[in-house]
N, C-alpha and C positions, 0 to 999 in steps of 0.2 A: 565421542559422539558428537556429531552435529546438531548446534543448537539454533533456528531462526528465531528471530523476534521481527514482530510488525516495524518499520521505518514510516516513521508517519511524515518525514522529509520525504520520501518518496511518493505517496500518494498524493501531497501536495503538489509536487513537481508536474507528476504523471497527469492527473487532472488536469490542470492548468495548461501543458502541452497539446492536451486534447480540447481544448478550448470548452471544457464544462464547469460550469458552476456548482460550488458546492449544494445547492438545490437539485440541479439535473442529477448529479451522483446520489445524493438522499433518493429522489425519488425512483432512480434506478434498483437502490438498493430496497425500497421499502421501508426508511427512516427517517427520523426527523433532521433539517440542515442541522439544528445545534447536537445532534448526534455526532453527523461529519464534522464539525468543527472541533467537537473535542476529541476524534480520531487524529483528525491532525494537528493539534495541538499535544497530542498524547497524554489525554485526561484520563482517555478511556484507550481499550484496545477492543478493538472488533475481532468477534470469535472467527476460527478455521472458517464457517460457514460463510459469514459474512464478506471474509478477506477472498475468498473463493470469489462468491459473488461481484466483487469490488475489481478484481482482476477481468471478467469475463462483463464487466460493462465498460471498463476501460480499455479494453481490446488489450493485454499484456498478459504474461507469464505471473503466474502466482507469488513467483521468486524475485519478481521483479519490485513484490510490495513488502521485500522482505529485505534485514541488512545480511544477507548471505555471504559470506567471505568470498574475497578475489581471490582465484587461484594464479600463485605467483611460482615461478622455475627457480631453483637453487641453483645458485651462479656457482661453479668451485675455482678457486683461483689457483 
């Protein structure tokens, strides 16, 4: 079974790449700036609904904010 977990580093990186401040993201999500800060420092984990809103606000796929495993091909010798 595949388990996905929120990736706070991805959130911070993507937010900064988009030129958004924590305040910008907080306003888009309808939360406070300290809440966004807690998400980015992994003190809090957003609900699935908030994670979906984050993805929309940042213009990325939901999975870009998770630690989804990277698919690797097995090479036989």
